[in-house]
Phi, psi and omega in degrees: 000140179270142179302129181285348183255299183276338177056022181248352187219148172276153181280139180254135179283138175219149183244130176227126179052045178065015177244126180268125176236166181244136182231142176279129180290334184274301185263354179067018173292161185233135175251127178243122172292167182310132177077350180292317182296315180297324178296318180287325179293339176283344179281168178284149185303320179302327179293337182268352183306319179300328179277334187275009185282350183296158178249159176303126184269019176061245184294338178293329182299322182276348183284136173282150179226166175259146181305127178290343182276314186227001175081001178291142176297126181278153177262144177257121183226152177287139178290140176289336181280327183209106185294352176277351181254127176253118181260154176256130182228143180270122180289342182274303184262352178067022174286163182230135175250129172245127176291162178308130178092343183288326177297318178300320179294326181287320185257355181069029181277000000 
C-alpha cells in the first residue's frame, strides 16, 4: 500500500500487542484497519511507544488523502479522545489514518 499523505513510500507492516498496523517509513503516518486502533488504545501506553515516535509532518497533516486500502477519499474528523487531533477515516472500509505524531497526542506517550 502506498502512503496516502506523502505518496513517496509504501507502508510497512509492524506488529504491536498482536495487532498488525502499517506505517510509512517516510512521514511515520500509521494506517489502522477497522478495529485495530481501538484494540491498541486498550493496551498500555508503553507498548505503543514504538508507533508513537512520528513527528508532526507539517503540511502533510492538513492534506486530504485517499484510503491506501481501497482508494476512497478519506474524511477528516476530530478525534473524540483529543479534539486537537484530526484523524483521516475511510467511509468505505472504516480504516483510520493517523499522521506522524498523532498517536502520541492521543495516548500521551
